[in-house]
N, C-alpha and C positions, 0 to 999 in steps of 0.2 A: 803425657803422651800427645803427640801431634794430632792435628785434625785429619780426617780422612782426605785422601787425595782425589777422590772421585765425587761426582754429584749424581743424584738420582736421575735416571733416564739415560745416562751415558752408555755407550757401546764399548765393549772391551773384548779382548781375546785372552783365553786362559793360557798361562805359561808356567813352567817349572813345577808342575804337579807331579806327584809320585806315580800315578797311573798314567801311562802314555795315552790311554783312551780319553783322558780329560784334557790333554794339551791341544791347543789350537781351536777350541770351541769359541764361537762368537756368541756373546751373551749381552743382554741388556740388564743394567743394574736397576732393580725395582725398588729396593728398600734397604736403607742402612740399618743394620741390626745392632750396632754398637761394638764395643771392645770385648773380646772373649778369649778364653784359652782355646787353643786348637791342638789336637794330638800331634806330637812330634815337633812342635815349635815351642821354644823355651820361654818366649815372652808372649804377652797378650797381643792380639792383632785385631785390626778393624775387619769386620765381617759384613758381607752384603748378601741379600737375597737376590739371586740372579735367575734369569730365564734364558734358556737356549733359544736363539733366534731361528734356527733351522728346525722345522717341525719333527723331523726324524731323529734329531740329536738328543742324547741323554748324557747326564753327568753320572759318574759312578762314585758310590760312597761305600767304604769298607768299615764294618763294625767288628773289630777283632775280638772283643769280648763275647759277642754273640755268634762269631764265625759266620757273618752274614755279609753279602754284597747286594746293595740296592742300587737301582737306577731311578733318576728323576729328571723331568723336564725343567722344573723349578728346584732350586736348591741353594744352600749356603756356600759361599766361597770367600776365603780370606783375601783381603785386598792385595797381599803380597804375591798372589798368584794371578793377578790381572794386569794386562797391558792395555792402556787406552788406545783406541783406534777412532775415537771421535774427539771433537774439541771439548774443553771443559764445560761448555754450555749445552752439550748433548747433540750438537749439530753433526751430521755425518761427514767426517773428513778422515780419510784413511792415510795415515802417515806411518810407514813401516821403516823409516830411517833409523829409529832407535831400537828396533827389534833385534835381539841377538840372533846370530846365525846358529849358535849352539844352545840347546836347552838342557839343563842338568836336572837330575832327579832331586827331589826334596825328601824329607823324612816324613811328610804328611800324607795320610791316606785319603787323597781326593783324586 
């Protein structure tokens, strides 16, 4: 498997998540958690511990086996649901040229 495409401390925007409520969140990548299985994704993915940068913002997590919906300010996020908005060094540079105009649903419950 390839190396993670982000570095600790970078800022990213959440994209292509199953829950619309989780799209467009601005997060800081706090810690790389490794390669893990993620519900609804057929291959293992790089997962990060992220923090929402807006104090009122929460991430939504659905646990289907427990029929539970939880919210969190800090949480896990697969790298495939993150779009970089800072440079690889973590410096704040907003570059939205590569951001798609359309965001599609994925099969993952984030």
